[in-house]
C-alpha positions as CSV (number, residue, x, y, z in Angstrom):
1,M,0.0,0.0,0.0
2,T,1.4,3.4,-0.9
3,S,0.6,6.3,1.4
4,V,0.5,10.0,0.6
5,G,3.8,11.4,-0.6
6,Q,5.5,8.1,-1.0
7,T,5.2,7.8,-4.8
8,R,8.5,8.4,-6.6
9,A,9.6,8.2,-10.2
10,T,10.9,4.8,-11.2
11,T,14.0,6.2,-12.9
12,G,16.1,9.3,-12.4
13,A,15.9,11.7,-9.5
14,A,12.9,11.7,-7.1
15,T,10.0,13.8,-8.4
16,P,8.8,16.6,-6.1
17,T,6.1,15.5,-3.8
18,A,2.7,17.0,-4.7
19,P,1.1,18.9,-1.9
20,S,-1.5,17.2,0.2
21,W,-5.0,18.6,0.4
22,Q,-3.8,20.5,3.5
23,G,-0.8,21.9,1.6
24,Q,1.9,19.7,3.1
25,R,4.8,18.6,0.9
26,T,6.6,16.3,3.4
27,D,5.8,12.7,4.0
28,P,3.5,12.0,6.9
29,A,4.1,9.4,9.6
30,R,1.4,6.7,9.2
31,V,0.0,5.4,12.5
32,V,-2.1,2.3,12.1
33,L,-4.3,1.8,15.2
34,L,-5.3,-1.8,16.1
35,R,-7.6,-2.6,19.0
36,H,-6.9,-5.9,20.7
37,G,-9.1,-9.0,20.3
38,Q,-11.9,-10.4,22.5
39,T,-11.4,-11.2,26.2
40,P,-13.8,-12.8,28.7
41,L,-14.6,-9.3,30.0
42,S,-15.5,-7.9,26.6
43,V,-17.9,-10.8,26.1
44,E,-19.7,-9.7,29.3
45,R,-19.4,-6.0,28.4
46,R,-17.5,-5.2,31.6
47,Y,-15.2,-2.3,32.2
48,S,-11.7,-3.7,31.4
49,G,-8.9,-1.2,32.2
50,R,-5.9,-2.3,34.1
51,G,-7.1,-5.8,34.7
52,N,-5.1,-8.3,32.6
53,P,-7.3,-10.9,31.0
54,R,-6.0,-12.9,28.1
55,L,-7.7,-13.3,24.7
56,T,-10.4,-15.8,24.2
57,E,-10.2,-18.4,21.4
58,L,-12.2,-16.0,19.3
59,G,-10.0,-13.2,20.3
60,E,-6.9,-15.2,19.1
61,R,-8.6,-15.7,15.8
62,Q,-9.5,-12.0,15.6
63,A,-5.8,-11.2,16.2
64,L,-4.8,-13.5,13.3
65,G,-7.3,-11.7,11.1
66,A,-6.0,-8.4,12.1
67,A,-2.5,-9.6,11.4
68,S,-3.5,-10.4,7.8
69,R,-4.9,-6.8,7.4
70,I,-1.6,-5.3,8.8
71,A,0.4,-7.4,6.4
72,A,-1.1,-5.2,3.6
73,E,0.9,-2.2,5.0
74,T,4.4,-1.6,3.5
75,G,7.5,-0.6,5.3
76,V,6.3,-1.1,8.8
77,A,9.0,0.4,11.1
78,A,7.6,-0.6,14.5
79,V,4.9,-2.6,16.2
80,V,4.1,-0.9,19.5
81,S,1.8,-2.4,22.1
82,S,0.2,-1.5,25.4
83,P,1.7,-3.5,28.2
84,L,-1.5,-5.4,28.9
85,E,-1.6,-9.0,27.9
86,R,-4.6,-8.8,25.5
87,A,-2.8,-6.1,23.5
88,R,0.5,-7.9,23.6
89,Q,-1.0,-11.1,22.4
90,T,-2.6,-9.2,19.5
91,A,0.6,-7.5,18.7
92,Q,2.5,-10.8,18.8
93,A,0.1,-12.2,16.1
94,V,1.1,-9.2,14.0
95,V,4.9,-9.7,14.3
96,D,4.5,-13.4,13.8
97,R,2.9,-12.5,10.4
98,I,5.1,-9.6,9.3
99,G,8.3,-10.1,11.2
100,G,10.0,-7.8,13.7
101,E,9.4,-7.6,17.4
102,V,6.9,-6.0,19.8
103,T,7.9,-2.8,21.6
104,V,5.9,-2.1,24.7
105,E,4.8,1.5,25.4
106,P,3.1,2.1,28.8
107,G,1.6,5.3,27.5
108,F,-0.8,3.3,25.3
109,I,-2.3,1.4,28.3
110,E,-6.1,1.4,28.7
111,T,-7.9,3.8,31.0
112,D,-7.7,3.1,34.7
113,F,-11.3,2.5,35.6
114,G,-10.5,2.3,39.3
115,G,-13.5,1.1,41.3
116,W,-15.5,0.3,38.2
117,E,-13.0,-2.3,37.0
118,G,-14.8,-5.5,36.1
119,L,-18.3,-4.0,36.5
120,T,-20.9,-3.7,33.9
121,F,-22.3,-0.3,32.8
122,S,-25.4,-0.8,34.9
123,E,-23.4,-2.0,37.9
124,A,-21.1,1.1,37.8
125,A,-24.1,3.4,37.4
126,A,-25.9,1.9,40.3
127,R,-22.8,2.0,42.5
128,D,-21.9,5.7,41.8
129,P,-24.9,7.2,40.0
130,E,-23.8,10.9,40.2
131,I,-20.2,10.4,39.3
132,H,-21.0,7.9,36.5
133,A,-23.5,10.3,34.9
134,R,-20.9,13.1,35.0
135,W,-18.2,10.9,33.7
136,L,-20.2,10.0,30.6
137,G,-20.2,13.6,29.5
138,D,-17.2,15.3,31.1
139,P,-13.6,14.2,30.2
140,D,-12.2,15.8,33.3
141,V,-14.2,13.6,35.7
142,P,-12.2,10.5,36.7
143,A,-13.6,7.1,37.6
144,P,-13.5,6.5,41.4
145,D,-9.8,5.9,42.2
146,G,-9.1,5.9,38.5
147,E,-8.3,8.2,35.6
148,S,-10.2,10.9,33.7
149,F,-10.2,10.9,29.9
150,T,-8.2,14.1,30.0
151,Q,-5.4,12.3,31.9
152,V,-5.5,9.5,29.4
153,A,-5.2,11.9,26.5
154,Q,-2.1,13.5,28.1
155,R,-0.1,10.3,28.3
156,V,-1.4,8.9,25.0
157,I,-0.5,12.0,22.9
158,A,2.9,12.2,24.6
159,A,3.5,8.5,23.6
160,K,2.4,9.3,20.1
161,D,4.7,12.3,19.9
162,Q,7.6,10.2,21.0
163,L,6.9,7.7,18.3
164,L,6.8,10.3,15.6
165,Q,10.1,11.7,16.7
166,Q,11.6,8.2,16.6
167,Y,10.1,7.1,13.3
168,P,9.5,10.3,11.2
169,G,7.7,9.7,8.0
170,Q,7.4,6.0,8.6
171,T,4.6,3.5,9.3
172,M,4.0,2.3,12.9
173,I,1.4,-0.2,14.2
174,V,0.0,0.8,17.6
175,V,-1.9,-2.0,19.3
176,S,-4.0,-0.6,22.1
177,H,-7.5,-0.3,23.6
178,V,-10.7,1.5,22.9
179,T,-10.0,4.7,24.8
180,P,-6.5,5.4,23.7
181,I,-7.4,4.7,20.1
182,K,-10.4,7.0,20.3
183,T,-8.2,9.6,21.8
184,L,-5.7,9.5,19.0
185,L,-8.5,9.7,16.4
186,Q,-9.9,12.7,18.3
187,H,-6.5,14.3,18.3
188,A,-5.9,13.6,14.6
189,L,-9.3,15.1,13.7
190,T,-8.8,18.1,16.1
191,V,-12.4,17.7,17.4
192,G,-13.8,17.9,20.8
193,P,-14.2,15.2,23.4
194,E,-17.7,14.4,22.2
195,L,-16.1,11.9,19.9
196,L,-15.1,9.7,22.8
197,F,-18.7,9.2,23.8
198,H,-20.2,8.7,20.3
199,L,-17.6,6.6,18.3
200,H,-17.9,2.8,18.3
201,L,-14.8,0.7,17.8
202,D,-15.0,-3.0,17.3
203,L,-12.7,-5.5,18.8
204,A,-9.6,-6.1,16.5
205,S,-10.7,-3.2,14.3
206,V,-8.1,-1.1,12.4
207,S,-8.1,2.7,12.1
208,V,-5.5,4.6,10.1
209,T,-4.1,8.1,10.9
210,E,-1.4,10.2,9.4
211,F,0.6,12.9,11.1
212,Y,2.7,15.5,9.2
213,P,5.9,17.2,10.6
214,D,4.2,20.6,10.5
215,G,1.5,19.4,12.9
216,G,-1.2,18.6,10.3
217,S,-3.0,15.3,10.5
218,V,-5.6,13.2,8.7
219,V,-7.7,10.2,9.4
220,R,-7.6,7.7,6.6
221,S,-10.1,5.1,8.0
222,V,-12.0,4.2,11.1
223,N,-13.1,0.8,12.5
224,E,-12.0,-1.4,9.6
225,T,-13.4,-4.9,10.2
226,A,-13.4,-6.6,6.8
227,H,-10.5,-8.8,7.9
228,L,-12.7,-10.3,10.6
229,G,-15.2,-11.7,8.1
């Protein structure tokens, strides 16, 4: 797959890069965002933050399907994973398919749901009705003894910026969780936190973003799932 700005003449000197629709002439860094596969907690639709369940059998198959999708990417410079086991298993399926090794980045870990860890939506709402209601609409409100979405965004964007410095103009695979991936999509789109509460991401789905050296960014795709069919 050839991304924006990567096409060159087959003979002679490289041709000048045509400007993007945002006016950039430099090659972007391509960040391919992969959500981990199914776990027992996702089957039961329970908050799964810093708990560390492994993938189910279906989750392992989903990881293999995701690996086949990632294999369509060219010139992958790094496969970076959240430290949690479900993400690392998914990332391992990718490197088993395309080669390389998994690099663990703590900044891409899932939200700390604190006292709601392992609870269903209804159970968390019943336990802390006022806080839960506020948390659903205000990114500055943390879960009890946990993180707010604003805190998540600070570490996730810092981790992304570090990757862009390390692999400028290259393709990276980031294997993470629903909140960090939504956060990176929100950041790339330069939209408000409402996106966090209205965007659905399937297990083992792929989304693609590109970040330019001048700070511009685009979202190429969101919630790709054809590889799971």
